[in-house]
Kinemage of the C-alpha trace (Angstrom):
@kinemage 1
@onewidth
@group {chain A} dominant
@subgroup {mainchain}
@vectorlist {calphas} color= white
{ca met a 1} P 129.399 165.308 113.268
{ca met a 2} L 128.585 161.937 111.781
{ca ala a 3} L 129.150 160.198 115.102
{ca ser a 4} L 126.780 162.555 116.882
{ca phe a 5} L 124.215 162.105 114.101
{ca met a 6} L 124.357 158.300 114.444
{ca ser a 7} L 124.188 158.582 118.215
{ca tyr a 8} L 121.043 160.692 117.923
{ca phe a 9} L 119.275 157.829 116.140
{ca gly a 10} L 120.508 155.261 118.632
{ca ala a 11} L 123.209 153.655 116.519
{ca gly a 12} L 125.905 154.418 119.063
{ca arg a 13} L 123.901 153.473 122.150
{ca lys a 14} L 124.974 150.439 124.160
{ca asp a 15} L 122.820 147.874 125.799
{ca pro a 16} L 122.469 148.739 129.535
{ca lys a 17} L 122.878 145.078 130.467
{ca gln a 18} L 126.082 144.790 128.460
{ca thr a 19} L 127.371 148.042 129.961
{ca ala a 20} L 126.771 146.706 133.476
{ca arg a 21} L 128.505 143.429 132.620
{ca asp a 22} L 131.532 145.239 131.186
{ca ala a 23} L 131.796 147.415 134.293
{ca ile a 24} L 131.610 144.392 136.584
{ca val a 25} L 134.263 142.562 134.566
{ca gly a 26} L 136.561 145.589 134.726
{ca leu a 27} L 136.123 145.925 138.488
{ca arg a 28} L 136.852 142.255 139.061
{ca gln a 29} L 140.016 142.471 136.983
{ca gln a 30} L 141.154 145.434 139.069
{ca leu a 31} L 140.404 143.457 142.229
{ca gln a 32} L 142.619 140.620 141.005
{ca met a 33} L 145.478 143.075 140.414
{ca ile a 34} L 145.057 144.508 143.925
{ca glu a 35} L 145.027 141.028 145.447
{ca lys a 36} L 148.272 140.165 143.677
{ca lys a 37} L 149.794 143.460 144.897
{ca glu a 38} L 148.669 142.672 148.430
{ca glu a 39} L 150.326 139.249 148.276
{ca tyr a 40} L 153.579 140.869 147.107
{ca leu a 41} L 153.487 143.483 149.901
{ca gln a 42} L 152.717 140.813 152.485
{ca arg a 43} L 155.793 138.825 151.444
{ca lys a 44} L 157.908 142.001 151.556
{ca ile a 45} L 156.706 142.747 155.106
{ca glu a 46} L 157.667 139.234 156.185
{ca glu a 47} L 161.133 139.612 154.612
{ca glu a 48} L 161.779 142.992 156.308
{ca thr a 49} L 160.618 141.531 159.597
{ca lys a 50} L 163.080 138.629 159.305
{ca lys a 51} L 165.894 141.038 158.355
{ca ala a 52} L 165.189 143.289 161.335
{ca arg a 53} L 165.110 140.322 163.705
{ca ala a 54} L 168.377 138.927 162.324
{ca asn a 55} L 170.210 142.276 162.766
{ca ala a 56} L 168.549 143.472 165.946
{ca val a 57} L 171.695 142.742 168.041
{ca ser a 58} L 174.561 142.724 165.588
{ca asn a 59} L 173.622 145.692 163.380
{ca lys a 60} L 171.003 148.033 164.751
{ca ala a 61} L 171.143 150.412 161.757
{ca val a 62} L 170.221 147.655 159.306
{ca ala a 63} L 167.492 146.437 161.651
{ca thr a 64} L 166.087 149.970 162.004
{ca ala a 65} L 166.037 150.495 158.212
{ca ala a 66} L 164.271 147.171 157.753
{ca leu a 67} L 161.614 148.158 160.299
{ca lys a 68} L 161.077 151.519 158.516
{ca arg a 69} L 160.591 149.763 155.176
{ca lys a 70} L 158.212 147.366 156.907
{ca lys a 71} L 156.108 150.272 158.249
{ca val a 72} L 155.937 151.933 154.811
{ca thr a 73} L 154.910 148.653 153.202
{ca glu a 74} L 152.222 148.116 155.845
{ca gln a 75} L 150.780 151.578 155.158
{ca glu a 76} L 150.656 150.827 151.441
{ca leu a 77} L 148.982 147.503 152.194
{ca asp a 78} L 146.349 149.307 154.269
{ca arg a 79} L 145.633 151.713 151.407
{ca leu a 80} L 145.252 148.797 149.018
{ca ala a 81} L 142.850 147.154 151.452
{ca gly a 82} L 140.725 150.323 151.437
{ca ser a 83} L 140.763 150.431 147.632
{ca arg a 84} L 139.827 146.764 147.433
{ca leu a 85} L 136.897 147.354 149.779
{ca gln a 86} L 135.612 150.210 147.596
{ca leu a 87} L 135.887 148.082 144.461
{ca glu a 88} L 134.031 145.208 146.114
{ca leu a 89} L 131.258 147.589 147.164
{ca gln a 90} L 130.957 148.864 143.592
{ca val a 91} L 130.799 145.311 142.244
{ca asn a 92} L 128.051 144.423 144.700
{ca thr a 93} L 126.141 147.606 143.818
{ca leu a 94} L 126.391 146.955 140.074
{ca glu a 95} L 125.380 143.312 140.463
{ca ser a 96} L 122.372 144.311 142.565
{ca ala a 97} L 121.367 147.005 140.079
{ca asn a 98} L 121.766 144.589 137.180
{ca leu a 99} L 119.697 141.970 139.004
{ca asn a 100} L 116.991 144.526 139.755
{ca ala a 101} L 116.905 145.599 136.110
{ca glu a 102} L 116.589 141.997 134.926
{ca thr a 103} L 113.904 141.344 137.516
{ca met a 104} L 111.909 144.363 136.372
{ca ala a 105} L 112.276 143.273 132.734
{ca ala a 106} L 111.037 139.767 133.595
{ca met a 107} L 108.102 141.206 135.542
{ca lys a 108} L 107.196 143.453 132.594
{ca lys a 109} L 107.246 140.465 130.235
{ca ala a 110} L 105.021 138.542 132.642
{ca ser a 111} L 102.639 141.497 132.845
{ca asp a 112} L 102.456 141.725 129.052
{ca ala a 113} L 101.820 137.987 128.830
{ca leu a 114} L 98.974 138.260 131.351
{ca lys a 115} L 97.435 141.073 129.317
{ca val a 116} L 97.510 138.866 126.222
{ca ile a 117} L 96.050 135.910 128.112
{ca his a 118} L 93.248 137.911 129.668
{ca gly a 119} L 92.536 139.825 126.489
{ca asn a 120} L 89.100 141.413 126.752
{ca thr a 121} L 88.188 139.455 129.879
{ca thr a 122} L 86.462 141.550 132.546
{ca met a 123} L 84.963 140.785 135.928
{ca asp a 124} L 81.475 141.330 134.491
{ca lys a 125} L 82.107 138.626 131.891
{ca ile a 126} L 83.499 136.300 134.557
{ca asp a 127} L 80.457 136.863 136.798
{ca ala a 128} L 78.094 136.229 133.880
{ca thr a 129} L 79.928 133.015 132.990
{ca met a 130} L 79.875 131.751 136.570
{ca asn a 131} L 76.159 132.535 136.875
{ca ala a 132} L 75.490 130.561 133.704
{ca val a 133} L 77.537 127.648 135.021
{ca asn a 134} L 75.635 127.666 138.331
{ca glu a 135} L 72.278 127.749 136.516
{ca gln a 136} L 73.219 124.783 134.384
{ca arg a 137} L 74.475 122.884 137.447
{ca glu a 138} L 71.178 123.492 139.252
{ca leu a 139} L 69.240 122.381 136.165
{ca ala a 140} L 71.306 119.200 135.951
{ca asn a 141} L 70.619 118.459 139.629
{ca glu a 142} L 66.883 118.973 139.149
{ca ile a 143} L 66.858 116.663 136.125
{ca ala a 144} L 68.795 113.965 138.006
{ca glu a 145} L 66.440 114.232 140.978
{ca ala a 146} L 63.375 113.971 138.727
{ca leu a 147} L 64.754 110.902 136.981
{ca ser a 148} L 65.597 109.173 140.267
{ca asn a 149} L 62.080 109.517 141.744
{ca pro a 150} L 59.774 106.440 141.405
{ca ile a 151} L 56.936 106.728 138.890
{ca tyr a 152} L 54.355 105.887 141.547
{ca ser a 153} L 55.592 108.552 143.952
{ca gly a 154} L 52.367 110.524 143.482
{ca val a 155} L 50.042 107.565 144.276
{ca asp a 156} L 48.374 107.654 147.695
{ca val a 157} L 49.140 104.311 149.377
{ca asp a 158} L 47.894 103.155 152.788
{ca glu a 159} L 50.829 101.446 154.493
{ca asp a 160} L 48.615 99.685 157.091
{ca glu a 161} L 46.452 98.225 154.350
{ca leu a 162} L 49.522 96.993 152.496
{ca asn a 163} L 50.911 95.355 155.635
{ca ala a 164} L 47.602 93.645 156.355
{ca glu a 165} L 47.397 92.323 152.799
{ca leu a 166} L 50.978 91.111 153.012
{ca glu a 167} L 50.299 89.219 156.259
{ca glu a 168} L 47.227 87.645 154.680
{ca leu a 169} L 49.246 86.439 151.712
{ca gln a 170} L 51.928 85.066 154.032
{ca gln a 171} L 49.317 83.122 156.009
{ca glu a 172} L 47.791 81.687 152.837
{ca glu a 173} L 51.205 80.621 151.594
{ca leu a 174} L 51.951 79.056 154.965
{ca asn a 175} L 48.698 77.127 154.939
{ca asn a 176} L 49.335 75.901 151.404
{ca arg a 177} L 52.782 74.628 152.317
{ca leu a 178} L 51.463 72.858 155.402
{ca ser a 179} L 48.736 71.240 153.344
{ca glu a 180} L 51.232 70.088 150.719
{ca ala a 181} L 53.493 68.701 153.418
{ca asp a 182} L 50.670 66.570 154.875
{ca his a 183} L 49.857 64.970 151.481
{ca val a 184} L 53.364 64.155 150.348
{ca pro a 185} L 53.776 60.314 150.175
{ca val a 186} L 56.804 58.848 151.850
{ca his a 187} L 58.306 55.704 150.293
{ca leu a 188} L 60.161 53.681 152.853
{ca pro a 189} L 61.641 50.172 152.699
{ca pro a 190} L 59.684 47.408 154.481
{ca thr a 191} L 61.890 47.395 157.509
{ca ser a 192} L 61.691 51.173 157.804
{ca arg a 193} L 57.915 51.109 157.359
{ca val a 194} L 57.561 48.592 160.250
{ca ala a 195} L 59.779 50.758 162.390
{ca glu a 196} L 57.816 53.845 161.429
{ca asp a 197} L 54.501 52.178 162.257
{ca ser a 198} L 55.778 51.077 165.630
{ca phe a 199} L 57.171 54.600 166.231
{ca ala a 200} L 53.883 56.205 165.183
{ca glu a 201} L 52.013 53.999 167.638
{ca thr a 202} L 54.241 55.088 170.467
{ca arg a 203} L 54.087 58.834 169.578
{ca thr a 204} L 51.879 60.904 171.764
{ca pro a 205} L 49.607 63.705 170.541
{ca val a 206} L 51.921 66.187 172.249
{ca ala a 207} L 54.883 65.069 170.115
{ca val a 208} L 52.835 65.375 166.958
{ca glu a 209} L 51.766 68.855 167.959
{ca asp a 210} L 55.371 69.824 168.636
{ca asp a 211} L 56.419 68.639 165.163
{ca glu a 212} L 53.689 70.664 163.508
{ca glu a 213} L 54.649 73.747 165.481
{ca ala a 214} L 58.278 73.292 164.476
{ca gln a 215} L 57.306 72.959 160.824
{ca leu a 216} L 55.176 76.088 161.136
{ca lys a 217} L 58.104 78.071 162.566
{ca glu a 218} L 60.386 76.848 159.783
{ca leu a 219} L 57.905 77.975 157.128
{ca gln a 220} L 57.495 81.365 158.795
{ca ala a 221} L 61.238 81.799 158.890
{ca ala a 222} L 61.497 80.883 155.204
{ca leu a 223} L 58.806 83.394 154.299
{ca ala a 224} L 60.476 86.083 156.345
{ca met a 225} L 63.668 85.623 154.272
């Protein structure tokens, strides 16, 4: 009465996992006993076979009795093989069932953990959050674009007029440099001055013009840089 009362409240219940483990252990122990029995019967069959072969000519009665015992032992070995196969199938079934139960328990724990992690999260809340993120990203892009634009972007500028003014300034700068180059004094030693005077006398107007043109090209190249 007391045992049934305790069992009603779960005191006498066993853990299903432990029950499965105990059953598997018991089946494996039985398999070991059958394997040992099979080894014994196999040795006995070999002994009866040797005895029958040794007496096959000299004593046919002994040889015949040995063969009969061999046949009986082989039949018993076959029955043990069938029993061993059934036990192995039961072990595999229990192991699979135990694995499935543990897998389901792990999946349930994972499901419970996901429920805790998600909490009150819903797809509507996720959509609202993503919309807010996208709005802020667009606002940030607009701010960055506004800050990167030049201050004078709204001023109406005539590009042709700017180019013409730039060319005019370049020409003035070129003229100034040519003028400064003509008035720069050159200090030469006496011997060099005599050589320069003799060289200047021999220079033709064409050579002088070529030098000026070369200087002009050099100044234009310098301004272009």
